[in-house]
ZADO-1210 file (C-alpha; in nm, 4 decimals, padded with zeros to 6 digits):
<atoms>
<atom x="10.5908" y="-07.3164" z="01.8336" code="MET" pos="1"/>
<atom x="10.9179" y="-07.4454" z="01.7391" code="SER" pos="2"/>
<atom x="11.2045" y="-07.2054" z="01.6446" code="ILE" pos="3"/>
<atom x="11.5719" y="-07.3033" z="01.5121" code="ASP" pos="4"/>
<atom x="11.8134" y="-07.1412" z="01.7632" code="LYS" pos="5"/>
<atom x="12.0284" y="-07.0796" z="01.4746" code="ASN" pos="6"/>
<atom x="11.8018" y="-06.8179" z="01.2956" code="THR" pos="7"/>
<atom x="11.7956" y="-06.4441" z="01.3119" code="PHE" pos="8"/>
<atom x="11.4499" y="-06.4365" z="01.4752" code="ARG" pos="9"/>
<atom x="11.5892" y="-06.6253" z="01.7660" code="TYR" pos="10"/>
<atom x="11.8588" y="-06.4188" z="01.8198" code="ARG" pos="11"/>
<atom x="11.6635" y="-06.0967" z="01.7730" code="LEU" pos="12"/>
<atom x="11.4356" y="-06.2284" z="02.0253" code="SER" pos="13"/>
<atom x="11.7167" y="-06.2562" z="02.2806" code="ASN" pos="14"/>
<atom x="11.8169" y="-05.9251" z="02.2166" code="VAL" pos="15"/>
<atom x="11.4506" y="-05.7613" z="02.2502" code="ILE" pos="16"/>
<atom x="11.3981" y="-05.9881" z="02.5660" code="ALA" pos="17"/>
<atom x="11.7406" y="-05.8337" z="02.7223" code="TRP" pos="18"/>
<atom x="11.6530" y="-05.4982" z="02.6196" code="ILE" pos="19"/>
<atom x="11.3397" y="-05.4830" z="02.7769" code="GLY" pos="20"/>
<atom x="11.4404" y="-05.6288" z="03.0988" code="LEU" pos="21"/>
<atom x="11.7661" y="-05.3889" z="03.1254" code="LEU" pos="22"/>
<atom x="11.5444" y="-05.0827" z="03.0218" code="GLY" pos="23"/>
<atom x="11.2951" y="-05.1480" z="03.2972" code="THR" pos="24"/>
<atom x="11.5849" y="-05.2040" z="03.5326" code="VAL" pos="25"/>
<atom x="11.7483" y="-04.8778" z="03.4282" code="THR" pos="26"/>
<atom x="11.4263" y="-04.6924" z="03.4538" code="PHE" pos="27"/>
<atom x="11.3447" y="-04.8273" z="03.7817" code="SER" pos="28"/>
<atom x="11.7060" y="-04.7150" z="03.9203" code="GLY" pos="29"/>
<atom x="11.6281" y="-04.3610" z="03.7689" code="PHE" pos="30"/>
<atom x="11.3136" y="-04.3609" z="03.9569" code="THR" pos="31"/>
<atom x="11.4820" y="-04.4735" z="04.2922" code="ALA" pos="32"/>
<atom x="11.7255" y="-04.2019" z="04.2365" code="PHE" pos="33"/>
<atom x="11.4450" y="-03.9272" z="04.1903" code="ALA" pos="34"/>
<atom x="11.2804" y="-04.0371" z="04.4897" code="PHE" pos="35"/>
<atom x="11.5760" y="-03.9990" z="04.7001" code="LEU" pos="36"/>
<atom x="11.6254" y="-03.6628" z="04.5660" code="VAL" pos="37"/>
<atom x="11.2992" y="-03.5533" z="04.6054" code="LEU" pos="38"/>
<atom x="11.3122" y="-03.7039" z="04.9954" code="ILE" pos="39"/>
<atom x="11.6144" y="-03.5065" z="05.0456" code="VAL" pos="40"/>
<atom x="11.4951" y="-03.1899" z="04.8729" code="GLY" pos="41"/>
<atom x="11.1794" y="-03.2056" z="05.0629" code="ASN" pos="42"/>
<atom x="10.9803" y="-03.1624" z="04.7143" code="SER" pos="43"/>
<atom x="10.6796" y="-03.3848" z="04.5931" code="ASN" pos="44"/>
<atom x="10.7401" y="-03.3238" z="04.2143" code="ALA" pos="45"/>
<atom x="10.6975" y="-03.6318" z="03.9616" code="GLY" pos="46"/>
<atom x="10.9397" y="-03.8951" z="04.0456" code="ALA" pos="47"/>
<atom x="10.7124" y="-04.1540" z="03.9025" code="GLU" pos="48"/>
<atom x="10.7447" y="-04.0159" z="03.5786" code="ASP" pos="49"/>
<atom x="11.0234" y="-04.2749" z="03.5114" code="PHE" pos="50"/>
<atom x="10.7995" y="-04.5629" z="03.6007" code="LEU" pos="51"/>
<atom x="10.5466" y="-04.5553" z="03.3317" code="ILE" pos="52"/>
<atom x="10.7832" y="-04.5357" z="03.0493" code="PRO" pos="53"/>
<atom x="10.9739" y="-04.8231" z="03.2214" code="SER" pos="54"/>
<atom x="10.6829" y="-05.0610" z="03.2097" code="LEU" pos="55"/>
<atom x="10.5920" y="-04.9586" z="02.8713" code="GLY" pos="56"/>
<atom x="10.9224" y="-05.0308" z="02.7435" code="LEU" pos="57"/>
<atom x="10.8931" y="-05.3907" z="02.9197" code="PHE" pos="58"/>
<atom x="10.5349" y="-05.4463" z="02.7711" code="ALA" pos="59"/>
<atom x="10.6195" y="-05.3294" z="02.4112" code="THR" pos="60"/>
<atom x="10.9555" y="-05.5813" z="02.4185" code="CYS" pos="61"/>
<atom x="10.7287" y="-05.8745" z="02.5306" code="ALA" pos="62"/>
<atom x="10.4474" y="-05.7812" z="02.2680" code="LEU" pos="63"/>
<atom x="10.7185" y="-05.7879" z="02.0020" code="ILE" pos="64"/>
<atom x="10.8785" y="-06.1258" z="02.1095" code="ASN" pos="65"/>
<atom x="10.5222" y="-06.2647" z="02.1284" code="TYR" pos="66"/>
<atom x="10.4324" y="-06.1656" z="01.7730" code="LEU" pos="67"/>
<atom x="10.7764" y="-06.2658" z="01.6640" code="MET" pos="68"/>
<atom x="10.8260" y="-06.6133" z="01.8262" code="VAL" pos="69"/>
<atom x="10.5066" y="-06.6588" z="02.0301" code="GLY" pos="70"/>
<atom x="10.6393" y="-06.6400" z="02.3572" code="ASN" pos="71"/>
<atom x="10.6794" y="-06.3229" z="02.5628" code="MET" pos="72"/>
<atom x="10.9845" y="-06.4032" z="02.7292" code="ARG" pos="73"/>
<atom x="10.9679" y="-06.1830" z="03.0383" code="LEU" pos="74"/>
<atom x="11.2533" y="-06.3466" z="03.1945" code="LEU" pos="75"/>
<atom x="11.5436" y="-06.3295" z="02.9014" code="PRO" pos="76"/>
<atom x="11.7498" y="-06.6208" z="03.0590" code="TRP" pos="77"/>
<atom x="11.4580" y="-06.8655" z="03.0012" code="ARG" pos="78"/>
<atom x="11.4579" y="-07.0229" z="02.6710" code="ASP" pos="79"/>
<atom x="11.1443" y="-06.9796" z="02.4215" code="VAL" pos="80"/>
<atom x="10.9091" y="-07.2556" z="02.5202" code="GLU" pos="81"/>
<atom x="10.9100" y="-07.5755" z="02.2928" code="GLY" pos="82"/>
<atom x="11.2838" y="-07.5993" z="02.2583" code="GLN" pos="83"/>
<atom x="11.4948" y="-07.8401" z="02.4478" code="GLU" pos="84"/>
</atoms>
């Protein structure tokens, strides 16, 4: 599928791809911090609660991109396939 780089859809695709990746990184950071707090505090309460929303956000952004431009764009710095 070919998409013009000067269109709103292409720019929105870029924003959605970066939101998905940055959201995943942010939630993963929260998960790592929560595990550290639990290790220091000797508790086993749900630190993994941040991981599921993180992967859900990433999957949702990838699905929206797939429906909008025909490419999931899991790595935002990669261009939409079919473009030179």
